[in-house]
Every structure is written in C-alpha cells, then in structure tokens.
N, CA, C and O atoms as a Tripos MOL2 file, in Angstrom:
@<TRIPOS>MOLECULE
protein
  264   263    66     0     0
PROTEIN
NO_CHARGES

@<TRIPOS>ATOM
      1 N         122.2280   22.0350 -124.5960 N.3       1 ILE1
      2 CA        123.2120   21.2940 -125.3800 C.3       1 ILE1
      3 C         124.4470   22.1710 -125.5140 C.2       1 ILE1
      4 O         124.3460   23.3360 -125.8990 O.2       1 ILE1
      5 N         125.6110   21.6160 -125.1990 N.am      2 GLY2
      6 CA        126.8590   22.3280 -125.4180 C.3       2 GLY2
      7 C         127.2130   22.3190 -126.8930 C.2       2 GLY2
      8 O         126.8010   21.4200 -127.6260 O.2       2 GLY2
      9 N         127.9750   23.3150 -127.3370 N.am      3 VAL3
     10 CA        128.3230   23.4080 -128.7550 C.3       3 VAL3
     11 C         129.0910   22.1790 -129.2030 C.2       3 VAL3
     12 O         128.7670   21.6070 -130.2440 O.2       3 VAL3
     13 N         130.0880   21.7590 -128.4610 N.am      4 GLY4
     14 CA        130.8720   20.5880 -128.8540 C.3       4 GLY4
     15 C         130.0610   19.3100 -128.8400 C.2       4 GLY4
     16 O         130.2110   18.4670 -129.7240 O.2       4 GLY4
     17 N         129.2040   19.1600 -127.8470 N.am      5 VAL5
     18 CA        128.3840   17.9580 -127.7230 C.3       5 VAL5
     19 C         127.3440   17.9000 -128.8380 C.2       5 VAL5
     20 O         126.9600   16.8110 -129.2650 O.2       5 VAL5
     21 N         126.8910   19.0410 -129.3090 N.am      6 SER6
     22 CA        125.8350   19.0620 -130.3210 C.3       6 SER6
     23 C         126.2810   18.4500 -131.6420 C.2       6 SER6
     24 O         125.4340   18.0480 -132.4400 O.2       6 SER6
     25 N         127.5870   18.3670 -131.8970 N.am      7 PHE7
     26 CA        128.0890   17.7760 -133.1360 C.3       7 PHE7
     27 C         128.1620   16.2540 -133.0710 C.2       7 PHE7
     28 O         128.3800   15.6100 -134.0980 O.2       7 PHE7
     29 N         127.9880   15.6720 -131.9090 N.am      8 GLY8
     30 CA        128.1300   14.2260 -131.7570 C.3       8 GLY8
     31 C         126.8730   13.4630 -132.1350 C.2       8 GLY8
     32 O         125.7800   14.0230 -132.2120 O.2       8 GLY8
     33 N         127.0530   12.1910 -132.3640 N.am      9 GLY9
     34 CA        125.9270   11.2950 -132.5980 C.3       9 GLY9
     35 C         125.3220   11.3870 -133.9810 C.2       9 GLY9
     36 O         125.8490   12.0440 -134.8790 O.2       9 GLY9
     37 N         124.1960   10.7050 -134.1220 N.am     10 ASP10
     38 CA        123.4830   10.6590 -135.3960 C.3      10 ASP10
     39 C         122.8670   12.0250 -135.6930 C.2      10 ASP10
     40 O         122.1350   12.5670 -134.8650 O.2      10 ASP10
     41 N         123.1520   12.5740 -136.8460 N.am     11 GLY11
     42 CA        122.6390   13.8920 -137.2200 C.3      11 GLY11
     43 C         123.3660   15.0310 -136.5410 C.2      11 GLY11
     44 O         122.8610   16.1520 -136.4980 O.2      11 GLY11
     45 N         124.5510   14.7570 -136.0060 N.am     12 GLY12
     46 CA        125.2960   15.7700 -135.2630 C.3      12 GLY12
     47 C         125.7390   16.9510 -136.0920 C.2      12 GLY12
     48 O         125.7940   18.0740 -135.5910 O.2      12 GLY12
     49 N         126.0600   16.7160 -137.3650 N.am     13 ASP13
     50 CA        126.5010   17.8310 -138.2050 C.3      13 ASP13
     51 C         125.4090   18.8910 -138.3310 C.2      13 ASP13
     52 O         125.6650   20.0860 -138.1860 O.2      13 ASP13
     53 N         124.2080   18.4400 -138.6000 N.am     14 ARG14
     54 CA        123.0900   19.3700 -138.7780 C.3      14 ARG14
     55 C         122.7400   20.0660 -137.4620 C.2      14 ARG14
     56 O         122.5590   21.2830 -137.4320 O.2      14 ARG14
     57 N         122.6460   19.3020 -136.3870 N.am     15 ARG15
     58 CA        122.3040   19.8680 -135.0780 C.3      15 ARG15
     59 C         123.4130   20.8050 -134.5960 C.2      15 ARG15
     60 O         123.1310   21.8790 -134.0660 O.2      15 ARG15
     61 N         124.6740   20.3980 -134.7810 N.am     16 GLY16
     62 CA        125.7890   21.2270 -134.3540 C.3      16 GLY16
     63 C         125.8340   22.5530 -135.0840 C.2      16 GLY16
     64 O         126.1090   23.5930 -134.4850 O.2      16 GLY16
     65 N         125.5630   22.5130 -136.3900 N.am     17 LEU17
     66 CA        125.5330   23.7470 -137.1690 C.3      17 LEU17
     67 C         124.4190   24.6610 -136.6780 C.2      17 LEU17
     68 O         124.6180   25.8700 -136.5630 O.2      17 LEU17
     69 N         123.2460   24.0970 -136.3880 N.am     18 MET18
     70 CA        122.1220   24.8950 -135.9000 C.3      18 MET18
     71 C         122.4580   25.5410 -134.5530 C.2      18 MET18
     72 O         122.1900   26.7250 -134.3500 O.2      18 MET18
     73 N         123.0390   24.7740 -133.6390 N.am     19 VAL19
     74 CA        123.3930   25.3120 -132.3220 C.3      19 VAL19
     75 C         124.4410   26.4120 -132.4610 C.2      19 VAL19
     76 O         124.3360   27.4560 -131.8170 O.2      19 VAL19
     77 N         125.4500   26.1820 -133.3000 N.am     20 SER20
     78 CA        126.5070   27.1750 -133.4990 C.3      20 SER20
     79 C         125.9630   28.4560 -134.1180 C.2      20 SER20
     80 O         126.3200   29.5520 -133.6880 O.2      20 SER20
     81 N         125.1030   28.3260 -135.1220 N.am     21 LEU21
     82 CA        124.5380   29.5100 -135.7730 C.3      21 LEU21
     83 C         123.6220   30.2930 -134.8380 C.2      21 LEU21
     84 O         123.6590   31.5230 -134.8320 O.2      21 LEU21
     85 N         122.8060   29.6050 -134.0550 N.am     22 THR22
     86 CA        121.9270   30.3260 -133.1310 C.3      22 THR22
     87 C         122.7310   31.0500 -132.0560 C.2      22 THR22
     88 O         122.3590   32.1440 -131.6330 O.2      22 THR22
     89 N         123.8290   30.4470 -131.6150 N.am     23 LEU23
     90 CA        124.6900   31.1140 -130.6420 C.3      23 LEU23
     91 C         125.3590   32.3360 -131.2620 C.2      23 LEU23
     92 O         125.4600   33.3840 -130.6240 O.2      23 LEU23
     93 N         125.8160   32.2010 -132.5040 N.am     24 ALA24
     94 CA        126.4510   33.3310 -133.1890 C.3      24 ALA24
     95 C         125.4610   34.4780 -133.3830 C.2      24 ALA24
     96 O         125.8000   35.6370 -133.1440 O.2      24 ALA24
     97 N         124.2470   34.1640 -133.8140 N.am     25 ILE25
     98 CA        123.2260   35.1990 -134.0180 C.3      25 ILE25
     99 C         122.8660   35.8560 -132.6900 C.2      25 ILE25
    100 O         122.6430   37.0650 -132.6300 O.2      25 ILE25
    101 N         122.8100   35.0670 -131.6400 N.am     26 HIS26
    102 CA        122.5050   35.5880 -130.3070 C.3      26 HIS26
    103 C         123.5740   36.5810 -129.8440 C.2      26 HIS26
    104 O         123.2610   37.5220 -129.1150 O.2      26 HIS26
    105 N         124.8210   36.3870 -130.2520 N.am     27 ASN27
    106 CA        125.9200   37.2340 -129.7890 C.3      27 ASN27
    107 C         126.0910   38.5220 -130.5910 C.2      27 ASN27
    108 O         126.8550   39.3920 -130.1750 O.2      27 ASN27
    109 N         125.4080   38.6730 -131.7230 N.am     28 ILE28
    110 CA        125.5670   39.8810 -132.5420 C.3      28 ILE28
    111 C         125.1940   41.1530 -131.7710 C.2      28 ILE28
    112 O         125.9870   42.0940 -131.7750 O.2      28 ILE28
    113 N         124.0370   41.2350 -131.1110 N.am     29 PRO29
    114 CA        123.7130   42.4640 -130.3760 C.3      29 PRO29
    115 C         124.7190   42.7770 -129.2650 C.2      29 PRO29
    116 O         125.0190   43.9440 -129.0140 O.2      29 PRO29
    117 N         125.2340   41.7540 -128.6080 N.am     30 GLU30
    118 CA        126.2280   41.9850 -127.5580 C.3      30 GLU30
    119 C         127.5110   42.5640 -128.1450 C.2      30 GLU30
    120 O         128.1270   43.4490 -127.5530 O.2      30 GLU30
    121 N         127.9040   42.0670 -129.2970 N.am     31 GLY31
    122 CA        129.0970   42.5980 -129.9560 C.3      31 GLY31
    123 C         128.9120   44.0380 -130.3820 C.2      31 GLY31
    124 O         129.8130   44.8600 -130.2160 O.2      31 GLY31
    125 N         127.7550   44.3470 -130.9290 N.am     32 LEU32
    126 CA        127.4810   45.7290 -131.3290 C.3      32 LEU32
    127 C         127.4290   46.6520 -130.1150 C.2      32 LEU32
    128 O         127.8840   47.7930 -130.1880 O.2      32 LEU32
    129 N         126.8860   46.1780 -129.0170 N.am     33 ALA33
    130 CA        126.8380   46.9870 -127.7980 C.3      33 ALA33
    131 C         128.2390   47.2470 -127.2630 C.2      33 ALA33
    132 O         128.5100   48.3330 -126.7520 O.2      33 ALA33
    133 N         129.1280   46.2730 -127.3720 N.am     34 SER34
    134 CA        130.4890   46.4730 -126.8650 C.3      34 SER34
    135 C         131.2470   47.4830 -127.7060 C.2      34 SER34
    136 O         132.1130   48.1860 -127.1860 O.2      34 SER34
    137 N         130.9420   47.5740 -128.9960 N.am     35 VAL35
    138 CA        131.5840   48.5800 -129.8420 C.3      35 VAL35
    139 C         131.1520   49.9710 -129.3990 C.2      35 VAL35
    140 O         131.9570   50.9020 -129.4200 O.2      35 VAL35
    141 N         129.9000   50.1250 -129.0010 N.am     36 GLU36
    142 CA        129.4100   51.4170 -128.5220 C.3      36 GLU36
    143 C         130.0800   51.8310 -127.2150 C.2      36 GLU36
    144 O         130.1800   53.0230 -126.9260 O.2      36 GLU36
    145 N         130.5350   50.8730 -126.4290 N.am     37 ASP37
    146 CA        131.1690   51.1840 -125.1520 C.3      37 ASP37
    147 C         132.5750   51.7510 -125.3090 C.2      37 ASP37
    148 O         133.0980   52.3690 -124.3820 O.2      37 ASP37
    149 N         133.1890   51.5480 -126.4650 N.am     38 THR38
    150 CA        134.5540   52.0400 -126.6490 C.3      38 THR38
    151 C         134.5330   53.5510 -126.8280 C.2      38 THR38
    152 O         133.6050   54.1090 -127.4130 O.2      38 THR38
    153 N         135.5760   54.2040 -126.3130 N.am     39 GLU39
    154 CA        135.5910   55.6630 -126.3020 C.3      39 GLU39
    155 C         136.2770   56.2740 -127.5160 C.2      39 GLU39
    156 O         136.0160   57.4280 -127.8560 O.2      39 GLU39
    157 N         137.1490   55.5190 -128.1710 N.am     40 ASN40
    158 CA        137.8400   56.1030 -129.3130 C.3      40 ASN40
    159 C         137.9670   55.0920 -130.4480 C.2      40 ASN40
    160 O         137.6560   53.9130 -130.2830 O.2      40 ASN40
    161 N         138.4250   55.5680 -131.5920 N.am     41 LYS41
    162 CA        138.4930   54.7080 -132.7730 C.3      41 LYS41
    163 C         139.5180   53.5980 -132.6180 C.2      41 LYS41
    164 O         139.3090   52.5020 -133.1370 O.2      41 LYS41
    165 N         140.6250   53.8500 -131.9150 N.am     42 LEU42
    166 CA        141.6400   52.8150 -131.7260 C.3      42 LEU42
    167 C         141.0650   51.6510 -130.9250 C.2      42 LEU42
    168 O         141.2830   50.4900 -131.2730 O.2      42 LEU42
    169 N         140.3360   51.9520 -129.8620 N.am     43 ALA43
    170 CA        139.7330   50.8900 -129.0560 C.3      43 ALA43
    171 C         138.7030   50.1140 -129.8740 C.2      43 ALA43
    172 O         138.5780   48.8990 -129.7230 O.2      43 ALA43
    173 N         137.9720   50.8060 -130.7330 N.am     44 THR44
    174 CA        137.0040   50.1260 -131.5960 C.3      44 THR44
    175 C         137.7220   49.1920 -132.5530 C.2      44 THR44
    176 O         137.2880   48.0560 -132.7470 O.2      44 THR44
    177 N         138.8110   49.6500 -133.1540 N.am     45 ALA45
    178 CA        139.5720   48.8200 -134.0870 C.3      45 ALA45
    179 C         140.1500   47.6020 -133.3810 C.2      45 ALA45
    180 O         140.1130   46.4970 -133.9230 O.2      45 ALA45
    181 N         140.6820   47.7900 -132.1850 N.am     46 VAL46
    182 CA        141.2360   46.6670 -131.4230 C.3      46 VAL46
    183 C         140.1300   45.6710 -131.0860 C.2      46 VAL46
    184 O         140.3400   44.4610 -131.1720 O.2      46 VAL46
    185 N         138.9650   46.1650 -130.7070 N.am     47 SER47
    186 CA        137.8370   45.2800 -130.3950 C.3      47 SER47
    187 C         137.4280   44.4570 -131.6040 C.2      47 SER47
    188 O         137.1570   43.2630 -131.4810 O.2      47 SER47
    189 N         137.3830   45.0870 -132.7720 N.am     48 LEU48
    190 CA        137.0100   44.3700 -133.9880 C.3      48 LEU48
    191 C         138.0470   43.3230 -134.3610 C.2      48 LEU48
    192 O         137.6910   42.2210 -134.7780 O.2      48 LEU48
    193 N         139.3360   43.6550 -134.2150 N.am     49 VAL49
    194 CA        140.3990   42.6850 -134.5200 C.3      49 VAL49
    195 C         140.3220   41.5000 -133.5650 C.2      49 VAL49
    196 O         140.4350   40.3530 -133.9980 O.2      49 VAL49
    197 N         140.1320   41.7550 -132.2850 N.am     50 LEU50
    198 CA        140.0270   40.6630 -131.3200 C.3      50 LEU50
    199 C         138.8070   39.7850 -131.5930 C.2      50 LEU50
    200 O         138.8800   38.5660 -131.4400 O.2      50 LEU50
    201 N         137.6960   40.3860 -131.9920 N.am     51 ALA51
    202 CA        136.5050   39.6020 -132.3290 C.3      51 ALA51
    203 C         136.7710   38.7220 -133.5390 C.2      51 ALA51
    204 O         136.3500   37.5660 -133.5680 O.2      51 ALA51
    205 N         137.4680   39.2580 -134.5440 N.am     52 PHE52
    206 CA        137.7710   38.4870 -135.7520 C.3      52 PHE52
    207 C         138.7210   37.3380 -135.4380 C.2      52 PHE52
    208 O         138.5240   36.2220 -135.9200 O.2      52 PHE52
    209 N         139.7490   37.6020 -134.6350 N.am     53 VAL53
    210 CA        140.7030   36.5460 -134.2650 C.3      53 VAL53
    211 C         140.0010   35.4660 -133.4540 C.2      53 VAL53
    212 O         140.2710   34.2790 -133.6380 O.2      53 VAL53
    213 N         139.1060   35.8640 -132.5620 N.am     54 SER54
    214 CA        138.3490   34.8830 -131.7840 C.3      54 SER54
    215 C         137.4820   34.0190 -132.6860 C.2      54 SER54
    216 O         137.3670   32.8130 -132.4680 O.2      54 SER54
    217 N         136.8670   34.6330 -133.7070 N.am     55 MET55
    218 CA        136.0330   33.8830 -134.6450 C.3      55 MET55
    219 C         136.8710   32.8590 -135.4000 C.2      55 MET55
    220 O         136.4350   31.7230 -135.5930 O.2      55 MET55
    221 N         138.0840   33.2540 -135.8340 N.am     56 LEU56
    222 CA        138.9540   32.3110 -136.5360 C.3      56 LEU56
    223 C         139.3440   31.1550 -135.6290 C.2      56 LEU56
    224 O         139.3920   30.0080 -136.0720 O.2      56 LEU56
    225 N         139.6220   31.4460 -134.3640 N.am     57 ASN57
    226 CA        139.9850   30.4030 -133.4160 C.3      57 ASN57
    227 C         138.8330   29.4170 -133.2310 C.2      57 ASN57
    228 O         139.0510   28.2060 -133.2150 O.2      57 ASN57
    229 N         137.6190   29.9250 -133.0920 N.am     58 ILE58
    230 CA        136.4540   29.0530 -132.9270 C.3      58 ILE58
    231 C         136.2370   28.2140 -134.1770 C.2      58 ILE58
    232 O         135.9270   27.0260 -134.0850 O.2      58 ILE58
    233 N         136.3980   28.8320 -135.3520 N.am     59 GLN59
    234 CA        136.2280   28.0910 -136.6050 C.3      59 GLN59
    235 C         137.2580   26.9720 -136.6980 C.2      59 GLN59
    236 O         136.9290   25.8680 -137.1310 O.2      59 GLN59
    237 N         138.5000   27.2390 -136.2970 N.am     60 TYR60
    238 CA        139.5440   26.2200 -136.3500 C.3      60 TYR60
    239 C         139.2400   25.0790 -135.3810 C.2      60 TYR60
    240 O         139.4310   23.9090 -135.7140 O.2      60 TYR60
    241 N         138.7730   25.4180 -134.1960 N.am     61 VAL61
    242 CA        138.4470   24.3880 -133.2080 C.3      61 VAL61
    243 C         137.3040   23.5060 -133.7040 C.2      61 VAL61
    244 O         137.3400   22.2890 -133.5270 O.2      61 VAL61
    245 N         136.2910   24.1110 -134.3260 N.am     62 LEU62
    246 CA        135.1300   23.3500 -134.7740 C.3      62 LEU62
    247 C         135.4020   22.5140 -136.0180 C.2      62 LEU62
    248 O         134.9150   21.3890 -136.1310 O.2      62 LEU62
    249 N         136.1860   23.0640 -136.9620 N.am     63 THR63
    250 CA        136.3470   22.3860 -138.2490 C.3      63 THR63
    251 C         137.7520   21.8750 -138.5100 C.2      63 THR63
    252 O         137.9360   20.9890 -139.3450 O.2      63 THR63
    253 N         138.7440   22.4100 -137.8150 N.am     64 GLY64
    254 CA        140.1320   22.0450 -138.0880 C.3      64 GLY64
    255 C         140.7040   22.7830 -139.2810 C.2      64 GLY64
    256 O         141.8290   22.5070 -139.6980 O.2      64 GLY64
    257 N         139.9420   23.7230 -139.8430 N.am     65 GLU65
    258 CA        140.3810   24.5030 -141.0010 C.3      65 GLU65
    259 C         140.1340   25.9790 -140.7340 C.2      65 GLU65
    260 O         139.2700   26.3500 -139.9390 O.2      65 GLU65
    261 N         140.9170   26.8200 -141.4220 N.am     66 LEU66
    262 CA        140.6900   28.2650 -141.3320 C.3      66 LEU66
    263 C         139.9960   28.7600 -142.5650 C.2      66 LEU66
    264 O         139.7170   29.9540 -142.6790 O.2      66 LEU66
@<TRIPOS>BOND
     1     1     2 1
     2     2     3 1
     3     3     4 2
     4     3     5 am
     5     5     6 1
     6     6     7 1
     7     7     8 2
     8     7     9 am
     9     9    10 1
    10    10    11 1
    11    11    12 2
    12    11    13 am
    13    13    14 1
    14    14    15 1
    15    15    16 2
    16    15    17 am
    17    17    18 1
    18    18    19 1
    19    19    20 2
    20    19    21 am
    21    21    22 1
    22    22    23 1
    23    23    24 2
    24    23    25 am
    25    25    26 1
    26    26    27 1
    27    27    28 2
    28    27    29 am
    29    29    30 1
    30    30    31 1
    31    31    32 2
    32    31    33 am
    33    33    34 1
    34    34    35 1
    35    35    36 2
    36    35    37 am
    37    37    38 1
    38    38    39 1
    39    39    40 2
    40    39    41 am
    41    41    42 1
    42    42    43 1
    43    43    44 2
    44    43    45 am
    45    45    46 1
    46    46    47 1
    47    47    48 2
    48    47    49 am
    49    49    50 1
    50    50    51 1
    51    51    52 2
    52    51    53 am
    53    53    54 1
    54    54    55 1
    55    55    56 2
    56    55    57 am
    57    57    58 1
    58    58    59 1
    59    59    60 2
    60    59    61 am
    61    61    62 1
    62    62    63 1
    63    63    64 2
    64    63    65 am
    65    65    66 1
    66    66    67 1
    67    67    68 2
    68    67    69 am
    69    69    70 1
    70    70    71 1
    71    71    72 2
    72    71    73 am
    73    73    74 1
    74    74    75 1
    75    75    76 2
    76    75    77 am
    77    77    78 1
    78    78    79 1
    79    79    80 2
    80    79    81 am
    81    81    82 1
    82    82    83 1
    83    83    84 2
    84    83    85 am
    85    85    86 1
    86    86    87 1
    87    87    88 2
    88    87    89 am
    89    89    90 1
    90    90    91 1
    91    91    92 2
    92    91    93 am
    93    93    94 1
    94    94    95 1
    95    95    96 2
    96    95    97 am
    97    97    98 1
    98    98    99 1
    99    99   100 2
   100    99   101 am
   101   101   102 1
   102   102   103 1
   103   103   104 2
   104   103   105 am
   105   105   106 1
   106   106   107 1
   107   107   108 2
   108   107   109 am
   109   109   110 1
   110   110   111 1
   111   111   112 2
   112   111   113 am
   113   113   114 1
   114   114   115 1
   115   115   116 2
   116   115   117 am
   117   117   118 1
   118   118   119 1
   119   119   120 2
   120   119   121 am
   121   121   122 1
   122   122   123 1
   123   123   124 2
   124   123   125 am
   125   125   126 1
   126   126   127 1
   127   127   128 2
   128   127   129 am
   129   129   130 1
   130   130   131 1
   131   131   132 2
   132   131   133 am
   133   133   134 1
   134   134   135 1
   135   135   136 2
   136   135   137 am
   137   137   138 1
   138   138   139 1
   139   139   140 2
   140   139   141 am
   141   141   142 1
   142   142   143 1
   143   143   144 2
   144   143   145 am
   145   145   146 1
   146   146   147 1
   147   147   148 2
   148   147   149 am
   149   149   150 1
   150   150   151 1
   151   151   152 2
   152   151   153 am
   153   153   154 1
   154   154   155 1
   155   155   156 2
   156   155   157 am
   157   157   158 1
   158   158   159 1
   159   159   160 2
   160   159   161 am
   161   161   162 1
   162   162   163 1
   163   163   164 2
   164   163   165 am
   165   165   166 1
   166   166   167 1
   167   167   168 2
   168   167   169 am
   169   169   170 1
   170   170   171 1
   171   171   172 2
   172   171   173 am
   173   173   174 1
   174   174   175 1
   175   175   176 2
   176   175   177 am
   177   177   178 1
   178   178   179 1
   179   179   180 2
   180   179   181 am
   181   181   182 1
   182   182   183 1
   183   183   184 2
   184   183   185 am
   185   185   186 1
   186   186   187 1
   187   187   188 2
   188   187   189 am
   189   189   190 1
   190   190   191 1
   191   191   192 2
   192   191   193 am
   193   193   194 1
   194   194   195 1
   195   195   196 2
   196   195   197 am
   197   197   198 1
   198   198   199 1
   199   199   200 2
   200   199   201 am
   201   201   202 1
   202   202   203 1
   203   203   204 2
   204   203   205 am
   205   205   206 1
   206   206   207 1
   207   207   208 2
   208   207   209 am
   209   209   210 1
   210   210   211 1
   211   211   212 2
   212   211   213 am
   213   213   214 1
   214   214   215 1
   215   215   216 2
   216   215   217 am
   217   217   218 1
   218   218   219 1
   219   219   220 2
   220   219   221 am
   221   221   222 1
   222   222   223 1
   223   223   224 2
   224   223   225 am
   225   225   226 1
   226   226   227 1
   227   227   228 2
   228   227   229 am
   229   229   230 1
   230   230   231 1
   231   231   232 2
   232   231   233 am
   233   233   234 1
   234   234   235 1
   235   235   236 2
   236   235   237 am
   237   237   238 1
   238   238   239 1
   239   239   240 2
   240   239   241 am
   241   241   242 1
   242   242   243 1
   243   243   244 2
   244   243   245 am
   245   245   246 1
   246   246   247 1
   247   247   248 2
   248   247   249 am
   249   249   250 1
   250   250   251 1
   251   251   252 2
   252   251   253 am
   253   253   254 1
   254   254   255 1
   255   255   256 2
   256   255   257 am
   257   257   258 1
   258   258   259 1
   259   259   260 2
   260   259   261 am
   261   261   262 1
   262   262   263 1
   263   263   264 2
@<TRIPOS>SUBSTRUCTURE
     1 ILE1         2 RESIDUE 1 A ILE
     2 GLY2         6 RESIDUE 1 A GLY
     3 VAL3        10 RESIDUE 1 A VAL
     4 GLY4        14 RESIDUE 1 A GLY
     5 VAL5        18 RESIDUE 1 A VAL
     6 SER6        22 RESIDUE 1 A SER
     7 PHE7        26 RESIDUE 1 A PHE
     8 GLY8        30 RESIDUE 1 A GLY
     9 GLY9        34 RESIDUE 1 A GLY
    10 ASP10       38 RESIDUE 1 A ASP
    11 GLY11       42 RESIDUE 1 A GLY
    12 GLY12       46 RESIDUE 1 A GLY
    13 ASP13       50 RESIDUE 1 A ASP
    14 ARG14       54 RESIDUE 1 A ARG
    15 ARG15       58 RESIDUE 1 A ARG
    16 GLY16       62 RESIDUE 1 A GLY
    17 LEU17       66 RESIDUE 1 A LEU
    18 MET18       70 RESIDUE 1 A MET
    19 VAL19       74 RESIDUE 1 A VAL
    20 SER20       78 RESIDUE 1 A SER
    21 LEU21       82 RESIDUE 1 A LEU
    22 THR22       86 RESIDUE 1 A THR
    23 LEU23       90 RESIDUE 1 A LEU
    24 ALA24       94 RESIDUE 1 A ALA
    25 ILE25       98 RESIDUE 1 A ILE
    26 HIS26      102 RESIDUE 1 A HIS
    27 ASN27      106 RESIDUE 1 A ASN
    28 ILE28      110 RESIDUE 1 A ILE
    29 PRO29      114 RESIDUE 1 A PRO
    30 GLU30      118 RESIDUE 1 A GLU
    31 GLY31      122 RESIDUE 1 A GLY
    32 LEU32      126 RESIDUE 1 A LEU
    33 ALA33      130 RESIDUE 1 A ALA
    34 SER34      134 RESIDUE 1 A SER
    35 VAL35      138 RESIDUE 1 A VAL
    36 GLU36      142 RESIDUE 1 A GLU
    37 ASP37      146 RESIDUE 1 A ASP
    38 THR38      150 RESIDUE 1 A THR
    39 GLU39      154 RESIDUE 1 A GLU
    40 ASN40      158 RESIDUE 1 A ASN
    41 LYS41      162 RESIDUE 1 A LYS
    42 LEU42      166 RESIDUE 1 A LEU
    43 ALA43      170 RESIDUE 1 A ALA
    44 THR44      174 RESIDUE 1 A THR
    45 ALA45      178 RESIDUE 1 A ALA
    46 VAL46      182 RESIDUE 1 A VAL
    47 SER47      186 RESIDUE 1 A SER
    48 LEU48      190 RESIDUE 1 A LEU
    49 VAL49      194 RESIDUE 1 A VAL
    50 LEU50      198 RESIDUE 1 A LEU
    51 ALA51      202 RESIDUE 1 A ALA
    52 PHE52      206 RESIDUE 1 A PHE
    53 VAL53      210 RESIDUE 1 A VAL
    54 SER54      214 RESIDUE 1 A SER
    55 MET55      218 RESIDUE 1 A MET
    56 LEU56      222 RESIDUE 1 A LEU
    57 ASN57      226 RESIDUE 1 A ASN
    58 ILE58      230 RESIDUE 1 A ILE
    59 GLN59      234 RESIDUE 1 A GLN
    60 TYR60      238 RESIDUE 1 A TYR
    61 VAL61      242 RESIDUE 1 A VAL
    62 LEU62      246 RESIDUE 1 A LEU
    63 THR63      250 RESIDUE 1 A THR
    64 GLY64      254 RESIDUE 1 A GLY
    65 GLU65      258 RESIDUE 1 A GLU
    66 LEU66      262 RESIDUE 1 A LEU
C-alpha cells in the first residue's frame, strides 16, 4: 500500500496513520546510521536540519498543516 493511497476509502484515516507511522518507525535506524556517517559536527547539524525540513514537508503534504 502506498502512503497516499492508504488514506483513501472507508477507514482511510486509521489505515493511513498506521502506514505512515510504521514507515516513520522503520526509517529511524537509517537516520541514526546516516548521522554516524558524517565526519564532523557541521555535517551532522546540516543532516539534522534537512531531516527536520523534510519531515515538515511530508506533514504539510499529508495534512495541509504545519
């Protein structure tokens, strides 16, 4: 099930939230691993800012609100 498609139809809100949350939880170890790959604190800070901005963008696309 695609994330956008999971919100459609009867019971889509509940199913869409479940799909989105499981995808987010699945991505936590990958995000932590990418922080370990950075060589200095500036690169780590930039990585964290980009991850946060990406999260806001996804939230806006899914809900229309920030």
